[in-house]
C-alpha positions in Angstrom: 28.6 -24.0 6.7 31.1 -22.6 9.2 33.7 -22.0 6.4 31.0 -20.0 4.5 30.2 -18.0 7.5 33.8 -17.0 8.0 33.4 -15.0 4.8 32.6 -11.4 6.1 30.7 -10.3 3.0 28.6 -13.4 3.0 27.8 -12.9 6.7 26.7 -9.3 5.9 24.5 -10.6 3.1 22.9 -13.2 5.3 22.0 -10.7 8.0 20.5 -8.4 5.4 18.6 -11.3 3.9 17.1 -12.1 7.3 15.3 -8.8 7.4 14.3 -9.0 3.7 12.9 -12.5 4.4 11.0 -11.4 7.4 9.1 -8.9 5.2 8.9 -11.5 2.4 7.0 -13.8 4.8 4.9 -11.2 6.4 3.6 -9.5 3.2 1.5 -12.4 1.7 0.3 -13.4 5.2 -1.0 -9.9 5.8 -2.5 -9.6 2.3 -4.3 -13.0 2.7 -5.8 -12.2 6.1 -6.8 -8.7 5.2 -8.4 -9.8 2.0 -10.2 -12.6 3.7 -11.5 -10.3 6.4 -12.7 -7.7 3.9 -14.1 -9.9 1.2 -14.9 -13.1 3.1 -14.3 -14.9 -0.2 -11.8 -17.7 -1.0 -11.9 -16.6 -4.6 -10.7 -13.1 -3.7 -7.9 -14.5 -1.5 -6.8 -16.6 -4.5 -7.1 -13.6 -6.8 -4.9 -11.5 -4.6 -2.2 -14.2 -4.6 -2.7 -14.7 -8.3 -2.0 -11.1 -9.2 1.1 -11.1 -7.0 2.3 -14.2 -8.8 1.4 -12.7 -12.1 3.5 -9.6 -11.3 6.4 -11.9 -10.2 6.2 -14.1 -13.3 5.7 -11.2 -15.8 8.8 -9.2 -14.8 11.2 -12.0 -13.8 12.7 -12.6 -17.3 13.4 -8.9 -17.7 14.9 -8.8 -14.2 17.4 -11.5 -15.1 18.8 -9.6 -18.0 18.9 -6.4 -15.9 21.0 -7.8 -13.0 23.4 -9.5 -15.4 24.3 -5.9 -16.6 24.3 -4.1 -13.3 25.7 -4.4 -9.8 23.5 -7.0 -8.1 23.9 -5.4 -4.7 22.8 -2.0 -5.9 19.8 -3.4 -7.7 18.8 -5.3 -4.6 19.0 -2.1 -2.5 16.8 -0.2 -4.9 14.2 -3.0 -5.0 14.1 -3.2 -1.1 13.4 0.5 -0.9 10.7 0.3 -3.6 9.0 -2.5 -1.7 9.2 -0.5 1.6 7.3 2.3 -0.1 4.6 -0.1 -1.1 4.3 -1.5 2.4 4.2 2.1 3.8 1.3 3.0 1.5 -0.5 -0.2 2.4 -0.3 0.6 6.1 -1.6 4.1 5.6 -4.6 2.9 3.7 -5.4 0.5 6.5 -4.8 3.1 9.2 -7.2 5.7 7.7 -9.7 2.9 6.9 -9.9 3.6 3.2 -8.7 0.2 2.0 -10.7 -1.4 -0.8 -10.5 -4.8 -2.6 -9.3 -3.2 -5.8 -6.5 -1.5 -3.9 -5.4 -4.8 -2.3 -5.2 -6.3 -5.8 -3.0 -3.5 -7.1 -0.7 -3.7 -4.1 -0.4 -7.4 -4.6 0.5 -7.0 -8.2 3.1 -4.3 -7.5 4.6 -6.3 -4.7 5.0 -9.3 -7.1 6.7 -7.1 -9.7 9.2 -5.7 -7.3 9.6 -9.2 -5.8 10.9 -10.4 -9.1 14.0 -8.2 -8.6 14.4 -9.0 -4.9 14.2 -12.7 -5.3 16.4 -13.0 -8.4 19.1 -10.9 -6.7 18.8 -12.9 -3.5 19.4 -16.1 -5.5 22.3 -14.7 -7.6 24.4 -12.8 -5.1 25.8 -15.9 -3.2 27.6 -17.1 -6.3 29.4 -13.7 -6.3 30.7 -14.3 -2.8 31.6 -18.1 -2.5 33.4 -20.8 -4.4 31.6 -23.3 -6.7 32.2 -26.2 -4.2 30.5 -24.1 -1.5 27.5 -23.2 -3.6 25.1 -26.0 -2.4 25.8 -25.1 1.2 25.6 -21.4 0.4 22.2 -22.0 -1.3 21.1 -23.9 1.8 22.1 -21.2 4.2 20.4 -18.7 1.9 17.1 -20.7 2.1 17.8 -21.3 5.8 17.4 -17.5 6.5 13.9 -17.5 5.0 12.9 -20.6 6.9 14.1 -19.1 10.2 12.2 -15.9 9.5 9.2 -18.0 8.4 9.1 -19.4 12.0 9.1 -16.1 13.8 7.6 -13.6 11.3 4.2 -15.3 11.1 4.0 -15.5 14.9 4.9 -11.8 15.1 2.5 -10.9 12.2 -0.4 -12.9 13.7 0.1 -11.1 17.1 0.3 -7.6 15.4 -2.9 -8.3 13.3 -4.9 -9.4 16.4 -3.5 -7.2 19.2 -2.2 -4.0 17.7 -4.0 -3.4 14.4 -3.9 -4.2 10.7 -2.1 -1.0 9.7 1.0 -1.8 11.9 1.6 -5.1 10.2 2.7 -3.7 6.8 4.5 -0.9 8.6 6.5 -3.6 10.4 7.4 -5.1 7.0 8.4 -1.6 5.8 10.8 -1.3 8.7 12.4 -4.7 8.0 12.9 -3.8 4.3 14.7 -0.5 5.1 16.9 -2.3 7.6 17.8 -4.9 5.0 18.7 -2.2 2.5 21.0 -0.4 5.0 22.8 -3.7 5.8 23.1 -4.7 2.2 24.9 -1.5 1.5 27.8 -2.7 3.6 28.6 -5.6 1.2 31.9 -5.2 -0.6 33.6 -7.1 -3.5 30.5 -7.3 -5.7 31.6 -5.6 -8.9 29.5 -4.5 -11.8 29.7 -7.1 -14.7 31.7 -6.3 -17.8 29.5 -5.7 -20.7 30.8 -6.6 -24.2 30.9 -3.6 -26.6 27.8 -3.6 -28.8 25.7 -5.7 -26.4 22.2 -4.4 -25.6 19.7 -5.2 -23.0 17.4 -6.8 -25.6 20.3 -9.0 -26.9 21.0 -10.2 -23.3 17.3 -10.9 -22.8 17.0 -12.9 -26.1 20.3 -14.8 -25.2 18.7 -15.9 -21.9 15.6 -17.2 -23.6 17.7 -19.0 -26.2 19.7 -20.6 -23.4 16.5 -21.8 -21.7 15.2 -23.3 -25.0 18.4 -25.0 -26.1 19.8 -26.2 -22.8 17.9 -29.4 -22.0 19.1 -29.6 -18.3 17.9 -26.0 -17.6 14.7 -26.7 -19.5 13.9 -29.8 -17.4 14.7 -28.0 -14.1 12.5 -25.0 -14.9 9.7 -27.3 -16.0 9.8 -29.0 -12.6 9.7 -25.6 -10.9 6.7 -24.5 -13.0 4.7 -27.6 -12.2 5.5 -27.8 -8.5 4.8 -24.1 -8.0 1.5 -24.3 -9.9 0.1 -27.4 -8.2 2.1 -27.5 -4.9 3.1 -24.2 -3.4 -0.3 -22.7 -4.2 -1.1 -24.2 -0.7 0.3 -21.0 0.7 -2.5 -18.9 -0.7 -5.1 -21.3 0.9 -3.5 -21.3 4.4 -5.7 -18.5 5.7 -8.8 -20.4 4.6 -7.6 -23.7 6.0 -6.8 -22.0 9.3 -10.1 -20.3 9.7 -12.6 -22.6 8.0 -11.1 -26.1 8.5 -9.1 -25.8 11.7 -11.1 -23.1 13.4 -8.2 -20.8 14.5 -7.7 -17.1 14.2 -4.7 -15.0 12.8 -2.5 -16.2 15.7 -3.3 -19.8 14.9 -2.5 -19.1 11.2 0.9 -17.7 12.5 1.6 -21.0 14.3 0.6 -23.0 11.3 3.0 -21.1 9.0 5.7 -21.2 11.6 5.4 -25.0 11.8 6.0 -25.3 8.1 9.0 -23.1 8.4 10.4 -25.3 11.2 10.4 -28.3 8.8 12.1 -26.3 6.1 14.7 -25.0 8.6 15.6 -28.5 9.6 16.2 -29.5 6.0 18.2 -26.5 5.1 20.4 -26.8 8.2 21.1 -30.5 7.4 22.0 -29.6 3.8 24.3 -26.8 4.9 26.2 -29.1 7.3 26.7 -32.2 5.2 29.4 -32.6 2.6 28.6 -31.6 -1.0 26.1 -34.1 -2.5 27.4 -35.1 -5.9 24.1 -36.3 -7.4 21.7 -33.4 -6.7 19.1 -34.9 -9.0 18.5 -37.6 -6.3 17.7 -34.8 -3.8 15.2 -33.3 -6.3 13.4 -36.6 -6.7 13.2 -37.4 -3.0 12.1 -33.8 -2.1 9.5 -33.5 -4.9 7.9 -36.9 -4.2 7.8 -36.3 -0.4 6.4 -32.8 -0.9 3.5 -34.1 -2.9 2.6 -37.0 -0.6 2.6 -34.8 2.6 0.5 -32.2 0.8 -2.2 -34.8 0.4 -1.9 -35.9 4.0 -2.1 -32.2 5.2 -5.2 -31.6 3.2 -7.0 -34.6 4.9 -6.2 -33.4 8.5 -8.7 -31.4 10.5 -6.8 -31.5 13.7 -4.7 -28.4 14.4 -1.6 -30.1 16.0 -1.5 -32.8 13.4 -1.8 -30.3 10.6 1.2 -28.4 12.0 3.3 -31.5 11.9 2.2 -32.5 8.4 2.9 -29.0 7.1 6.4 -29.1 8.7 7.1 -32.3 6.8 5.7 -30.8 3.6 7.9 -27.7 3.7 10.9 -29.8 4.7 10.7 -31.9 1.5 9.9 -28.8 -0.5 13.0 -27.1 0.7 15.1 -30.2 -0.3 14.2 -30.0 -4.0 14.1 -26.2 -4.1 17.7 -25.9 -2.8 18.9 -28.6 -5.2 17.3 -27.1 -8.3 18.7 -23.7 -7.4 22.2 -25.1 -7.1 22.0 -27.2 -10.3 20.8 -24.2 -12.3 23.8 -22.1 -11.1 26.4 -24.8 -11.8 24.9 -25.6 -15.2 25.5 -22.2 -16.9 28.4 -19.8 -17.1 28.5 -17.0 -14.5 27.6 -14.3 -17.0 24.3 -16.1 -17.7 23.4 -16.7 -14.0 21.0 -13.8 -13.4 19.0 -14.6 -16.6 18.7 -18.3 -15.8 17.8 -17.8 -12.1 15.2 -15.2 -13.2 13.4 -18.2 -14.8 13.3 -19.9 -11.4 11.7 -16.8 -9.9 9.4 -16.7 -13.0 8.3 -20.2 -11.9 7.8 -19.1 -8.4 5.3 -16.6 -9.7 3.2 -19.5 -10.8 2.5 -20.5 -7.2 0.8 -17.1 -6.8 -1.0 -17.2 -10.2 -2.2 -20.7 -9.3 -4.3 -18.8 -6.6 -6.8 -18.0 -9.4 -7.3 -21.8 -10.1 -6.9 -22.9 -6.5 -9.3 -20.2 -5.2 -11.9 -21.2 -7.8 -11.6 -24.9 -6.9 -11.7 -24.1 -3.2 -14.9 -22.1 -3.8 -16.6 -25.0 -5.5 -15.2 -28.0 -3.7 -13.4 -26.7 -0.6 -9.7 -25.8 0.0 -8.7 -29.4 1.1 -9.8 -30.8 -2.3 -7.8 -28.1 -4.1 -4.7 -28.9 -2.0 -5.0 -32.7 -2.3 -5.3 -32.5 -6.1 -2.2 -30.5 -6.4 -0.3 -32.8 -4.1 -1.2 -35.8 -6.2 0.1 -34.1 -9.3 3.4 -33.3 -7.6 4.0 -36.8 -6.2 3.3 -38.3 -9.7 5.8 -35.8 -11.2 8.5 -36.7 -8.7 8.2 -40.4 -9.6 7.9 -39.8 -13.4 11.0 -37.6 -13.6 13.2 -39.7 -11.3 15.3 -41.4 -14.0 15.9 -38.2 -15.8 16.9 -36.3 -12.6 19.3 -39.1 -11.5 21.0 -38.8 -15.0 21.4 -35.0 -15.1 22.1 -34.5 -11.4 25.9 -34.5 -11.6 26.2 -31.6 -14.1 29.1 -29.2 -13.4 29.7 -25.7 -14.3 31.2 -25.3 -17.8 34.5 -23.4 -17.8 
């Protein structure tokens, strides 16, 4: 970890990512709480998350082909500024008290679309700055930044929503995004990729899809991402409902609940960034995936606030374990020129956690949020056990030269 942090450009990237991640954590929290306050409907909360996920999934494959042709730092800066504009408009609508449910849905979709660019660039840039043998630790520190912000940003966001006013929460996110763009502009040594004569954007896009279809290792990893995001991480969309309806806490309590989950993820990412490189990363995927599912089930059962915070911390800790491992395995399985396109399929999978809000919200409306979360946890735990042998076998894949 300390060797990676001695890299000046990577340090600048991490500082910029911290502010980006603060906004990344704040935005869905603000959206979920505002939608719940206005609509008082679990279904609408799920729909807002679903449209955000749909925007993320819809544009991610196109984003991958884009950043493989352009300077990743410059694309990241443009995406940050676009997202800051969305947050600014969101705050203005809240401030003048003109916000409507349909406007929230549009804002959520647009945020997901721009998020496809931000997330793919965030995943791809570290490989431009560190060596291959440092990539697992770099991925862990990259995830560590979001887990650190996920501790403090919800506490800050919950306080702003309760004590200052709804409008100032998205404006806070807007400020963080602009700061991130300014810091990212200081990164050097990220060059624009060389494009072979005759190549077009469409050819690059088709090549990325063909790689996904033909490369069994990439296909297996993306399938795990799709399943875990659909049935597991959809818990994030239900947290406002769990906080208010099951645990009896307000927006500040929601902030503490989200922060607890981030603490668990931070501990895992810190451990991974400090230990030597793990040769069989498939083992980490199996352990992380199975633990993630089991603790989701336990979290859904709890109706005691302090116990729920501990269980959610464990849930996110195991989740971070398999997410970091999959991210690293994807990057070392394909050539550098394909990296953006392959990682865009990971962010495509992340969009399914939002889109699952449609399903989770409907189940929560009929049977309650705990049942929706428990069902998803069972699916994830079973998947972890079922794919264990395959993951142990492909877990030592190295980058082709």
